[in-house]
C-alpha positions, 0 to 999 in steps of 0.5 A, a space after each residue: 373417847 370409847 367411854 363417850 361412845 358407850 355412854 351415847 349408846 346407853 342413852 340412845 338405847 334408853 330413849 329409843 328402845 322402851 322396854 316392856 315387861 315382856 321383852 327380855 335381854 335375850 330377845 333384843 340385843 342392847 341395854 335392858 332396864 333390869 330394875 323391872 325384874 322382880 326375881 334376883 335371878 332374872 335381874 342378875 341375868 339381865 345385868 349380865 346381858 347388859 354387861 355382855 352387850 357393852 363389852 361387845 360394843 366396846 370391843 367393836 368400837 375399839 377395833 374400828 378406831 384401831 383400824 382408823 388409826 392404822 389407816 391414818 398412820 399409813 397415810 402419814 407415812 405415805 405423806 412423809 415419803 412424798 414430802 421427802 421426795 418433794 424436798 429433794 426435787 426443790 433442792 435439785 431445782 435450787 441447785 440448777 437455778 444457782 448453777 444457771 445464775 452462776 453460768 449467766 454471771 460468768 458469761 456476762 463477766 467474760 465480754 467485759 474481760 475481753 474488752 478490758 484486755 484489748 
């Protein structure tokens, strides 16, 4: 996923930021087209600048995604606690409902027992 984002960034920079012969890697942060450089030293410097930019971008994206994962995990834990509490409430309500039904059944059976005993 991070590589996909990096690839998207590369394509976006290649399309949106046309690089002229005057622009240098140290002037504009982003991906530079290094093949336009004639000297090996400048080309190497350009490539190193691209690598530095990509590493910074990947580190930032990785940190952002890790923060999102951590937040999602905290939310999941909170939801698990909520579900456990709701399960307890449901169990208590079911027990109370069963107790009420048993009490009503006993009350209904009690008059029949008195009538049968007379």
